[in-house]
N, C-alpha and C positions, 0 to 999 in steps of 0.2 A: 113379283117373286115367282119363279117357275115351279113346276110340280116337284122336281127333285129337291129343290131347296126347302120347299114347304114340308116335304116328308122328313128330311133330315132335321128340320127345326122341331117338328112334332115329336120325333124320336128322342131328341135331346131333352125336350121339356116334359115328356110324359114317360110313363112306364116305371118299372121297379127301380132301375138305376137312378132315375131322376128323384124319385121319392126318397130313396136311401141317401142320396147326396143332400137333399133338403133336410132330412132328419139329422144327418151328421152336422150340417151347418147350424141348425137350430140348437143342437146340443152344445156345440162349441160356443155359440152366442150366449146361451144360458149359463154355461160354465164360467165364461169370462165375466158376465154380469154378476153372477153370484160371488166370484172371487173379489171383484171390485167392491161389492156391497160388504162382504166380510172384512175386507181390508179397511174400508171406511169406518165400519162399526168398531173394528179393532183399534183404530187410531183414536176414536172418540172414547172408547173404554180405557185405553192407556192413559189418555189425558185425565179422565175422571179418576182413575186409580192413583195417579200422581197427586191429584188434588186431595183425594181421600187420605192418602198417606201423610201429606203435609198437615192436614187438619188433625189427623190422629196424633202426630208428634207435638203439635202446638197446643191442642186442647187442654192438657194437664196444667198449663200455665195459669188457667183461669178457674181451676177447681178449688173449692174451699177445703180447709183442713178437716181431718177427722180425729176425734179424741175418744179413745176407748179405755175403760177401766181395766187394769191388768191384775192388780192384787190389793189386798187390804189386810193389815195386821197391827198388833199392838206396838206402841212406840218403844223402840229399844232404849234401855236405860230408864231413869226415873222420869215419870210424866210430870212430876212436881217442879222440875228444874226448867228454866227458860232455855230455849235453843238459841245459840248465837249463829250457828253456821251449819249448813249441810254441803257435802260434796258427793259426787257420784262419778264413777269411771265411765269412759266413753262407750263401754259395752252394756251399760245399765245393769251390771251384775252385782257390784259392790258399792256401798255408800258409807259415809261417815257422818257422825253427828258430834258437834262440839257444844258443850253446855256452859251455862253461866259459871259453874263451879270449876271449869277448866278440865273437864273430863272429855276424852275423845273415845267414842264408841263406834267401832267399825262393824257393819252388819251386812248380811246378804240382802240386796235390794229387792229380791224376788219373794222372800218369805219372812225376812226380819230376824233370822237367828243371828246372834252376836258372833263375830269372827275375831275381834281383838278389842282390847280396852287399854287405855293409858291415860296418864295425868300430865297436864302441863307442869313444868317446873316453876310453880308460882311462889315457892318458899313461904307459904302461909298467907300470901296476899290474895285479895279478891279481884276478880275481873270487873272493872268499872266502865269500860268502853271497848268497842270492837270496830274494826274496819278491814275491808279487803284492800290489799295494797297493789297486787298485780295479778289479775285473773289468769292470763296465759301462763305465767310462771307459778301460779297456785300459792302465792304468798299472802298471809293474813297477819294482822297486828292486834295485840291485846293491850289496852291501857289498864294499868293496875292501880290498886289503892295506895301504894307507897310512892306514886309519882314516877313510875318506870313504865317502859313499853317493851313487850316481848314480841319478837317476830318469829313466826312459824311458817313452815312450808309443808303442805299436805301433798301426798302422792299415793300412787297405787303400784305395789310391787307385784309383778306377774311371774308366776312359776308354773311348772308343768309336772307335778308329781303324778306318776302313773299315767302320763300322757293326757292328763286332764288339766285344763287351764284353771288356775287358781289365782285370784286377785285379792291381795291383802292391803288394806289402807294403812298408811303410816304418817307420822309427823316427824319432821326434822326441823332444825333451828339454824337457818343459814348464817346468822350472825352470832351464833353462840347461845348457850342456854341461859347465860346471865342477861337479865333484862337491861335495856338501855336506860340509864338514869337521866331523868329530865327535870324533876322537881321534888318537892317534899310532900305535896298533897296529891290526892287522887286525881287521876287523869279523867276528866269528865267527858271530853270528846277528843277523838283522834282521827286524823286522816293522813295518809302517807302514799307516796308514789316512788317507784324505784325503776331505774334503768340499768344499763350495763356498768355504769361508772359512779352513779350518784343515787342518794336517797334523800328525798325531801319530806319533811315531817311538819304537820301543823297540829297543834293540840291546845286544849283549854283545860285548866286545872280547876278543881272544886273551889268555889268561893271567889272566882276571879273571872271577869268578862273578857280580859285580854286574850287574844289569840297569839300563841307563841309559834315562831317559825324556826326551823333548823334545817340546815343542809349538810349532809355528810358525804364524804368521799369513801368509796369502797376500796379497801386495801386488801389485796390478796396475798397471803403468805406463800412464799416460794417453797417452804419446807412442808407445811401441813396442808396446804391448799385451802385453808380456812379463810373466811372473809371477816374482817373487822371494819367497824365504822369509825371514821375520824372526822370530827366536826370541822366544817369548812367555813360556814357563815351562819349567822343567826339574826333574828329580828322579831319585831312584834307588830301586831295590827290592833289598833284601837277599835273597840266594838261597843256600840251603844244599843245593840239589839239584844232581845232575849233569844239568843241563838238556839234553834232546835236542831239544825243540821249544819255540819261543817263539811264542806265538799271541796276536794282538791282534784283538779282536772288531770287528765292523763299526760298532758304536755308539761306538767310540773310548773306551770306559770299561772294558771287560772285558779283562784281561790274564791269560794262563794260562802258567805254566811247568810243563812236563811232562817227566817222566823215563820212559825205556823200561821201568822196573820198575812203572809205573803210578801213582807218586806225582805229585800235581799241586797247585800253589799257584794260588789264584784271587784276583786283586787287583782292586779298584776304583780306577781311575786317573782318575776324573772330575776330581779335583784333582791335576794332575801333580806339584806340589811336595810333596804329602802323600798318597802312595799308601796304600791301606787293604787289609790282608790280610783277605779275607772268609772264606776256607775253605781248609783243607788236606784233601785227599781222595784216596783211591785209586780210580783209574778202572777197575781190573780186580780180580778176586778170585783168591784162592788163589795158585797158582804161575803164573798167566797173566802175560804181559808184552805190552807194546805194540809192535807191529811196523809200524804206519803210523798216521798222524794227519792229519786234514784238516777244514777247516770245510765245513759244508753251505752251500748257496746262502743268502746273507744274512749269512754270517759270524757266526752266533749259536749254532748247534749244533755241537758237536764230534763228529766221526765217528771212533771209535777202533777200529782194527783190531788183533786180538790174535794171538798165536802159536797159539791153540787154534781158529782159523778162525772167530772171531766178529767182528761189527762192532757196537759199542755206540754209542748216541746219547745224549749228555749236553747239557743246556743249563740256564742259570740259571733258577730259579723263586723267586718271591717267597713267603716263608713268612708265618706268622700274625703275626709281629712286624715285617713289612714289610721284611725283610732278604732279600737274594738268596743262594741256595745252589745249587750244582750238583746236579742230580738225574739219575739214570739213567732215561731215558724208555723206551727199547725196545732190543731186541737182535735181530740177524739171524745165524742160524747158516749161514754160508757153506759151510764144508767142515771137514774134520778137519785141514787144512794151514794154516800161518800165512798171514794176509792181508798180502801184501807191498805192495799198492798200492791206493789209493782215488782215483778220479777223480770230479769233481762236474759235474753238468749246470749249464748257464749260466742257465736260466730256469725250472727246476722243482726240486722237492725230491728229485731222483733222484741216484743215484750208481752207480758201476761199481767192482767189486772184482776184484783178481787175487790168486790164492793160489799156493802153491808147486807145485801140480799143473798150473800154467799154464792155468787155466780162468778165463775172464772171466764174471762174473755181474752182471746188471743188476737194480737194485732201485729202489723208491720208498719214501722214509722215511715219509711221511704215511700212505699206504695200506698200508704194510708188505707190499707185493707183490714177489714174485720174478718177474721178467718174462721173462728169457731167460738162456741160457748159451751160451758159445762156447769151444771148446777150441783153444788155440794149440799150434803144433808146437814152439815153443821159448819160452824165458823172455822177459820183457818189461822194457823200461827206462822206458817212458812211455806213458800213455794220454791222449788228448785227445778230449773229447766235442764234437761240432759245436755251434755256437751255437743251432741250432734242434733239437738233440737227435735229428737224423735221420741221424746218421752218427758215425763214430769214426775217429781216426787213431792207429795203434799203432806204436811203435818197438820192435822185437824185439831180443833179446840177440845175435842173429847178424848185426846190421847191416842190417836190412830195415825198410822202411815198409810196413805193411799198412793199407789203408783198408776200412771197412765201411759199408754202408748199413743203417740201422736204421729200422724202422717201429714206432713206439711212441707212439701218439697219445694214449692215455688212461691213463697209469700212476698218476695220482693218485686213481683211483676203484677201490674194492673193496667187497665186501659189508661188511667191518668198518668202513670209513670212512663208508659210507652209513647203517648201522644200529647201529653200536657207538660207545662213547665213544672219543674220540681226544684224545690229549694234544698240543695244538698249541703251537708255539713262543710263548713269552711268557705262556702260560696257567698258572694256579696248580694246575690239576688237569685230568684228562681230562673232556671235556664233549661234549654233543651241540650242535653249532653249525652254523648256516648263514651263510656269508659268502662270496659268490661272486666278489667283485671288490674291488680296492683300488688306490690310487694308487701303491703301492710295487712296484718291479720284482721284489723277492724275496718277494712275497706268497705265503702258503701257503693255497691254496683250501680252503674248508670246506664240504663238500657233504653234511652230515648230513640225511637225510630225516626224522629223528625229530621235531625241533621243528615241521616243517611238517605232518607227519601228526598230531601232537598238537594243533596249532592248528586243523586242519581238524575233528577230532572235538570239540574244545572248543567251537568256534563252533557246530557243529551241535547239540551237547547243550544248551547254554545257550539257544539259540533254541527247541529243542523243549520245554524246561521252561516256556517262556512260551506257546508255540503250542498244544501238545497239550491241556492242560486246557480252554482257551478254545474251541478248535475242536471237540473231541469233545463237550463239554457243550452247546455251541451246536447241534451236529448232532443230539444227542438231543432237545433241546427243540423244534427246528424240525421234525424228522421225526415226533415222537410226540405232542407236546402242542399244537403250533400248528395253527390251522385252515388249510385249504388255500388260502383266498384270501390270507391274510397270508403264508403260505409262498411263494406264487408271486411275491411281491414281495421278500421277505427273501432267499431263496436266490439268485436272480440278482444281487441287489445285492452280496452277499458274494463271489460268484464273479467279479463284475466287477473286484474289487480285484486279482485275479490278473493282469489285463491291464495293471496299472500297471507301467511299466518299473522294474526294480530299480535302475537307475542313479539314478532320481529318489529312490527310498527311501534309497540310499546317500548321495546329495548332502544330503538333509534330515537324515539321521542324523549325518553328519560335521560339517556346518556349523551346524545348529540344535539337534538333540537333544543331542549330546554336551556342548556348553557349557551348555545349559539344565539338563541333568541334573546337571552338576557344581555349578552354582549352587544347585540345589534338591535335593540328594542325599537329605537326610532326608525331604523330601516324597515322593519316589518310593518310599522304603521304607514310608512311612506309607500309601501307596495300597494296599499288600498287606494291611494290617490294616483300614484305614478302609472301603474299598469292600466287602469281604465282610460285615463287621459291619453296615454301613449297609444293604446289600441285605436281610440277614436281619431287621433291625429294621423295615425298610419292609414286608417280607412279613408279619411278625408284626402290625404295625399294620393292614395291609390286612385280615388275617383277623379283626380285631376290629371292623371297620366293619359297620354293619347290612347284612343280606343284600340288601335291595332296592337299596342303594347299590352294592354289589359287583356285582350282576347287570347294572348299567348297562353294564359292560364285559365282553363275552364272554370266556370262559375262554381261548380260543385267541388273543386279541388283547392279553392283559394284559401280555405282554412289552414292548409298545410303551411302557407306562407306565414301564418301567425305564430307558429311554434318558435322559430328563432327570435321573432319580435318580442314575444312574452318573456322568453328567457333573458334577452338583452335588457328589457325593461325591469325585470326583477333584479338583475345584477346592478343596474343603475340605482334602483331604490335602496338596495342594501349598501351600496357605496356612499350614499348620502347620509348614512347613519351618523357618522362622526361629525360632519358639518352641521347637521340638524341639532345634535346634542350640544355642540359647542355654541351654537347660535341661540337656542331657546332654552336649554336645560342645564346650563353651567357645566357642560362637559360630561354629565352623567345623568341620564334620564331616570335610572332606577333610584339614585340618591335623591333626585328632585321629587319623584313621586312619593318617596317615603317621608322626607323631612320638610318639603315645601308644600306639597299637595295633601299630605297626611293620608296617603293611600298605601296600605301595607302591600308589600311585594314579596311573593315566594317564587323561587326559580321554577318549580314545577307547579304550574297554575292552570286556570281554566283556558287561558289563551293557547297554551301548548296542547291541551286536550282538544280544543276546537280545531286546530290544524291537524293533529294526528288522527283523532277519531273521525273527523270530517272526511279526511282522505280515505278512511276505511269505509265510510258510508256512501261515498260518491258512486261506486260501481253498482250498489244495490238500487239506489234511487234512479240512476241513469238507465239501467237496463230495463226496468219495468216501465218507466216513463217513456223511453224511446220506443218500446214496443207498442205502447198505447197510441202514440202519435203516428207511428208508421202504419199502423193498422186502421187508421181512419179510411173509410171507403173512398176509393179513387174517384168515383162518380160525384161525390160531394165536392172534392177539390176541383175536379174538372168543370163541374157546373158553375162553381163560384168564379173560376177564371174565365169561363165562357161568357159570363154575364158582365165581365169588364173589371172585376175586382183585381187588385194587385196581389202579389205574393204575400205581402205583409197583411193586407186586409183579409185575405183568405185564411191566413194563419190565425189571426185574432178573432175573426168572426165565425169561422167554421171549424177549423182543426182543433184549436184549444178547447172550445166548449165541448166538442164531441169526445175528445181524449181526456177531458178533465176528471172523470171517475178514475181512469187508470193513473193519471198523474197524482191525484190525491192518494190513491192506494200506495203508490211508490213512496210518497213522502211519509205516510204513516208506517209503512214497512221499514223505512230507514229510521224513523223515530223509535219504533219497537226494538230494532237492533241496537240503537244507541242506549236505550234503557237497560238492555241486558248485557252490554259490552263489559268485559272483565279485565283482560290483560292490559289494554292500553291505559285505562284509568288506574289500574293497580301499579303500573310501573312509571307513570308519568304525571300523576296528580298530587303526589305528596301524601295522600291517604290521611289527611287531617279532617276529622268530622266537624267542619265549620258551617255556620249558618250565615253566609256572606255572599252577596251577588257580585262582589268585586271580581272582575275578570283576571286580576293579578293574584288572586288567592286560590289555593287548592281546595280540594273537597274529598270526601270519601263516599263512594257509592255503595248501594246495597250488595251488588254482585262482588265488588272488590273486597268488601268487608267479609263476605262469606269465604272468599278465597284466602284471606289473611288469617281469619280467626277460627275457622272450622277445624283445622288440624290440631289446634291447641285446646279446643273446648272439651271439657269433661262430658262424657256421654251421659245424656239424660239430665244434665244440670240445667239450671235456668238459662245460663248462657247458651248452651247447646240448643235448647228449644227456641230461644229468641232468634238464633241464627236461622233455624228452620222457618220461623215466622217471617224473616226477611225474604226467604225463598217464596213463601206464600204470597207476600206482598208483591214481589216481582211477577208471580204468576197472575195475580189479580190485575196488576197494571197491564200486562200483556193482553189479558182477556178483555178488559175494559176498552183499551185503545183499539184492539182489533174489531171489537163489536161496534164501537163508534165509527171506525173507518168504513166498515161494511154498510152501516146504516146510511152514512153520508154518501158513500159511493152509489148505493142503490137509488137514493133520491136524485143524485146528479145524473145517473143513467136514465131514469124516467123523464127527467126534465129535458135532457138533450138528445134522448134516443129518437126523437121524431125528426131530427135534422136530416 
């Protein structure tokens, strides 16, 4: 270097300008480094905030209930009279009390001052029995001493004098004020159920063990709009028990006669004139006796309180011979004292117990959760749960009314109901079931996460079975065997598929692929055999061609020749569908699967999902795996070839081990996307939450379930929060699989990094 050049170099690398330039460059470097750090920390914080928000929404599902005393006052009306019934409006402002003498006392539920009083039209008779007929319609029945039954309907009239809401309780008589004549002696026990067109009545008169049954049609007058009862059928049930409880189910077919020693007779009275004894069973074991008995919401399950402090749930279950039998479903250990009272929630499968230690306990039957306890200072005569289950009214033995505020938003969710088998009402056995809504007011929500999680994994696995072999083998060929010029066309073309909206793929899969696959099912299975065999035969034939002819197509471009071959082989396989079905499946493979092989077949099934979602996963897996293989250092490949290894030996012994961390990451990335895929499974899977590995059955995934049900979920309801729990599960799935993938990738990198 001459003197002038040296001086120019020193001038450029020294002096104020150089130092200023270095400072500016360092400042820029620090700025970018700080920006990248802030961005990375921001991403981590965003993910953590999403996690925190999901936990915040889900956490209330598992919180216990709270019970707070609201007010206490003297019992409205005479404390000497026995209370038959309490009612309270949905706002917890007004309540009513009906006494043994037939007096209705309406009072302010907040302070106890009397609002209204009236008497039942008993015509001098006494009330000898009482029953609730229809809780949603607020109908009750009174058995009288002269052998008649009076039906009443309680309600709450809302008015706004001076713009102040005023609620006044009232009693009306839906079938007239004249009691229904049934016999000549006092009605000892009565049970009744009513629907839109009929009323079924079961009763026992004083001095007679026979249970009388009557069915009435409801006749509505066109002029007065009044309703009268016209007897349609009648019958009797022989009874050899000392019956303490006469229970008529809400379906108007199940009749139970129960004694306090535990003996019970279960009758089917679907045909009133010919009752059928289905079962004689003991509801308790050993020396236990029944201390209280009540229907759960829906009047299907019997809640049996015992003198040993247990509550047992029984309901009819259809057996293998299609006959109904009472089964003991679950039990709740309340205390060591007898359960003296059971009160039922009006819109959920919850109940409240009182035992002889004067402790109130709040439970939910479906989730088997004990939610809260409250100790009373004295005994109890009656418990009423508010219509919205947000409060309770208690009549104590010392003549007081105590009201409570209850916060119990999500009693129907527990870890066991989410992840364990639950025996739901009407089911033949415990099951994993998702059913979040129904038209029935006494619906039992079914929030099992198991079928949704199973469906998510099922959809991802079947799609991976289709996508992984194609994507990885294509990546191997493109990166290692294909020439660069062709690769620069093929790789972007495959990656461009990833830009195709999955809603389009789902639309095509659901409306075109599913019916086409059903019509050509044998042909699709033939593709699995015909295409690989055809490709191998074509390759064998190509190898037998004269070398000058083969050299006309460069080695790296020969894959292009396979495109028309694969298309032709696919067409041949689909054309064989009808001959294969006629030869092996009596002309209809779907019919053969269903009726000969016993395999259920749905048009939108896991096979459709495997093809459609697998097609969507191929670009993701291919792109990452191809990059990993292509970026294997050339000196490793050249060194292997120089030592005499063939191309395949180099691929298997050097390239694949070195690229294996990237290939594994590609597969896990594809699996993660399959777990979270929504639109394809939403539109092409049938969305049935089944627990079946059958490839011909559909499924419902967590993400599809979120898309379907979130718009309809009531904000902050149990359903709403369980859907957020689905999102949290997906989040955890992604985190676990990504963490696992990273751990395995690092181990593989350390193992093969020395190559």
